[in-house]
C-alpha positions in Angstrom: -18.4 8.4 16.4 -14.9 9.7 15.7 -14.7 12.9 13.7 -12.0 13.1 10.9 -10.3 16.4 9.9 -9.1 17.1 6.4 -10.5 16.0 3.0 -12.6 13.0 2.1 -14.0 11.3 -1.0 -16.0 8.1 -1.7 -15.7 5.2 -4.1 -17.9 2.2 -4.6 -16.5 -1.3 -4.8 -18.4 -4.0 -6.6 -18.9 -7.5 -5.0 -15.6 -9.4 -4.5 -13.5 -6.3 -4.9 -11.7 -4.6 -2.0 -9.9 -1.2 -2.6 -7.3 0.4 -0.4 -5.7 3.8 -1.0 -2.4 5.2 -0.1 -1.3 8.8 0.0 2.2 9.4 -1.4 4.2 11.9 0.6 7.4 13.4 -0.6 10.0 13.9 2.1 11.1 17.5 2.7 14.7 18.2 1.6 16.1 18.8 5.1 15.1 15.2 6.1 16.2 13.4 2.8 19.6 12.3 4.0 18.2 9.9 6.7 14.8 9.2 5.3 13.2 7.7 2.2 12.4 10.0 -0.7 8.7 9.0 -0.5 6.6 7.7 2.3 3.2 5.9 2.1 0.3 6.6 4.3 -2.7 4.2 4.1 -5.9 6.2 4.2 -8.5 5.4 6.8 -12.0 4.8 5.6 -15.6 4.2 6.6 -17.6 1.5 4.8 -21.3 1.4 4.1 -23.0 -1.7 2.5 -25.5 -1.0 -0.2 -26.9 -4.4 -1.4 -23.9 -6.1 -3.3 -21.9 -2.8 -3.3 -19.6 -1.3 -0.7 -19.4 2.5 -0.5 -16.1 3.5 1.0 -15.4 7.1 2.2 -11.6 7.7 2.5 -10.1 10.4 4.6 -6.9 12.4 3.9 -6.0 13.7 7.4 -3.1 16.0 6.4 -3.9 17.3 2.9 -1.3 19.5 1.2 -2.2 22.9 0.0 -1.7 22.1 -3.7 -2.3 18.4 -4.5 -2.0 15.0 -3.0 -0.8 12.0 -5.0 -2.7 8.7 -4.4 -2.2 5.2 -5.3 -5.4 3.2 -5.5 -5.2 -0.7 -5.3 -8.4 -2.6 -6.1 -8.0 -6.3 -5.2 -10.1 -9.0 -6.9 -9.8 -12.8 -6.8 -6.5 -13.2 -8.7 -5.6 -9.8 -9.7 -5.1 -6.3 -8.5 -5.9 -3.1 -10.5 -3.4 -0.3 -9.8 -4.7 3.3 -10.4 -3.1 6.7 -9.7 -5.0 9.7 -8.5 -4.6 13.3 -7.6 -6.6 15.1 -4.9 -6.7 18.8 -5.9 -8.8 21.0 -3.6 -12.2 19.3 -3.4 -11.7 17.4 -6.7 -10.2 13.9 -7.2 -8.7 13.0 -10.6 -8.1 9.3 -11.3 -6.0 8.0 -14.2 -8.1 6.8 -17.2 -6.2 3.7 -17.8 -5.6 1.5 -14.8 -2.9 -1.1 -14.8 -4.2 -4.6 -14.1 -1.5 -6.8 -12.4 -1.8 -10.5 -12.1 0.1 -12.1 -9.2 1.5 -15.6 -8.5 2.3 -17.5 -5.4 5.7 -17.8 -3.9 6.6 -21.5 -4.3 7.7 -23.5 -1.3 8.1 -27.3 -1.1 8.3 -27.3 2.7 5.2 -28.4 4.6 5.4 -25.7 7.3 2.8 -23.2 8.2 5.0 -20.0 7.9 8.0 -19.3 5.7 10.5 -16.7 6.7 11.0 -14.3 3.7 14.2 -12.3 3.9 13.2 -8.6 3.8 15.8 -5.9 4.2 14.0 -2.6 4.7 16.0 -0.1 2.7 15.4 3.2 4.4 15.7 5.0 1.1 13.1 2.7 -0.7 10.3 1.4 1.5 8.5 -1.7 0.2 4.9 -2.5 1.1 3.7 -6.2 1.1 -0.1 -6.8 1.1 -2.1 -10.0 1.6 -4.5 -9.7 -1.3 -7.3 -11.8 0.5 -7.5 -9.5 3.5 -5.8 -6.4 2.0 -3.8 -6.1 5.3 -0.1 -5.1 5.2 2.4 -7.7 6.2 4.7 -5.9 8.6 8.3 -7.0 8.9 9.9 -8.0 12.2 13.1 -6.1 12.6 16.3 -7.6 14.0 20.0 -6.7 14.1 22.2 -9.0 12.0 25.6 -9.1 13.8 27.4 -10.6 10.9 26.6 -7.7 8.5 26.2 -5.1 11.2 22.8 -4.0 9.7 19.2 -3.8 10.8 17.2 -6.3 8.7 13.7 -7.5 8.7 11.8 -10.7 8.1 8.2 -11.2 6.9 6.4 -14.4 7.7 4.6 -15.5 4.5 2.5 -18.6 4.1 3.7 -21.1 1.4 1.5 -21.6 -1.6 -0.1 -18.1 -1.1 -0.1 -14.9 -3.2 1.1 -11.6 -1.9 1.3 -8.2 -3.6 4.4 -6.0 -3.0 5.1 -2.6 -4.3 7.4 0.4 -3.8 7.2 4.0 -4.8 10.2 5.5 -6.7 11.2 8.0 -9.4 12.1 6.7 -12.9 15.6 8.1 -12.3 16.0 6.0 -9.1 17.8 2.7 -9.5 
């Protein structure tokens, strides 16, 4: 069994709910010019089944000395509940009012298995796309566009299927 270093905490998911948690890291000032202001690190977890419930223990491998900001995404059948959290020392504080978000499918009339979705990764504002059924991230395939002289990316998304996308930014960001 692999041993994890750092902090850990547990949550319990009811039946038909799957929670994933990301640690929000602020980039140090000396690296801001060439990096995004924030990066996301998906937390590893161990899962234990207890009748209809799933107890998940999440691990923060590199906790900060003060506090760690967390985004908690709980996926159900046709919605996701977004919560914010703070890990301070050995305590975790979770926002009292989560934000339920309903999502729709991207519409496509074409009868093909995969649809290319234009995704240009902006190195200043990373975007995370998640398949709500599996809670796995959809990673872009990067390529160089010679016409625009830019590195771009494409995500292969299935037609008639829902996806959840989010980004972390300050209110003052555009």
